[in-house]
C-alpha positions as CSV (number, residue, x, y, z in Angstrom):
1,M,69.9,-51.1,-29.3
2,P,66.5,-50.7,-27.6
3,D,65.9,-52.7,-24.5
4,G,63.1,-54.7,-26.0
5,A,65.2,-55.9,-28.9
6,Q,68.0,-56.8,-26.5
7,R,65.7,-58.9,-24.3
8,K,64.1,-60.6,-27.3
9,R,67.4,-61.5,-28.8
10,D,68.7,-62.8,-25.5
11,G,65.5,-64.6,-24.6
12,A,65.8,-63.1,-21.1
13,D,62.1,-62.0,-20.9
14,P,60.5,-63.6,-17.9
15,P,57.1,-65.1,-18.7
16,G,55.1,-62.6,-16.5
17,L,56.7,-59.5,-17.9
18,R,55.8,-59.7,-21.6
19,D,54.4,-56.8,-23.6
20,A,50.8,-56.7,-24.5
21,R,51.9,-56.7,-28.1
22,D,53.8,-60.0,-27.7
23,T,50.9,-61.8,-26.2
24,G,48.3,-60.4,-28.6
25,D,46.3,-58.9,-25.6
26,T,44.8,-55.7,-26.7
27,R,42.7,-55.0,-23.6
28,E,45.4,-52.7,-22.2
29,T,45.8,-50.6,-25.3
30,D,42.0,-50.3,-25.7
31,A,41.7,-49.0,-22.2
32,Q,44.4,-46.4,-22.9
33,E,42.6,-45.1,-26.0
34,T,39.4,-44.5,-24.1
35,D,41.1,-42.6,-21.3
36,P,39.1,-39.4,-20.7
37,R,42.3,-37.4,-20.2
38,E,43.2,-37.9,-23.9
39,Q,39.9,-36.3,-24.9
40,E,40.6,-33.3,-22.7
41,T,40.4,-30.0,-24.5
42,D,43.2,-27.4,-24.5
43,A,41.1,-25.0,-22.4
44,Q,40.6,-27.6,-19.7
45,R,44.3,-28.5,-19.7
46,R,45.3,-24.8,-19.4
47,R,42.8,-24.3,-16.6
48,R,44.2,-27.3,-14.7
49,R,47.7,-26.0,-15.3
50,A,46.9,-22.5,-14.1
51,Q,45.3,-23.9,-10.9
52,F,48.4,-26.1,-10.3
53,L,50.7,-23.1,-10.8
54,R,48.6,-20.9,-8.4
55,E,48.8,-23.6,-5.7
56,L,52.5,-24.1,-6.3
57,H,53.1,-20.4,-5.9
58,E,51.0,-20.3,-2.8
59,A,52.9,-23.2,-1.3
60,K,56.3,-21.5,-2.0
61,A,55.1,-18.3,-0.4
62,L,54.0,-20.2,2.7
63,R,57.4,-21.9,2.9
64,D,59.1,-18.6,2.5
65,R,57.0,-17.1,5.4
66,V,57.7,-20.0,7.8
67,Q,61.4,-20.4,6.9
68,P,62.8,-16.9,6.8
69,R,66.4,-18.1,7.3
70,R,66.2,-20.3,4.2
71,V,64.8,-17.4,2.2
72,K,67.5,-15.0,3.3
73,A,70.2,-17.6,2.5
74,A,68.7,-18.1,-1.0
75,R,68.6,-14.3,-1.6
76,M,72.3,-14.0,-0.5
77,R,73.3,-16.9,-2.9
78,Q,71.4,-15.2,-5.8
79,A,73.1,-11.9,-5.0
80,M,76.5,-13.6,-5.0
81,R,75.7,-15.2,-8.3
82,M,74.7,-11.9,-9.8
83,R,77.8,-10.2,-8.5
84,T,80.2,-12.7,-10.0
85,F,78.3,-13.1,-13.3
86,R,80.3,-11.7,-16.3
87,W,78.6,-10.2,-19.3
């Protein structure tokens, strides 16, 4: 049973925590519909994602350079996993 149905049945909904649908207040839903992110094109989303992935890769490379012991341990664990893997 969904949480909302459980709360409505039990009447355990505090007055300050009601859904916008219950109170008839549509201001919140209207604000969500006009959100500029929803009107974002696929090309813009892919561009943002590519930039994020580049920055993530750069951050991981920096971490690897400043923590060589951690990188070596990770390489050893990966090698052990590959050695014990059965086809």
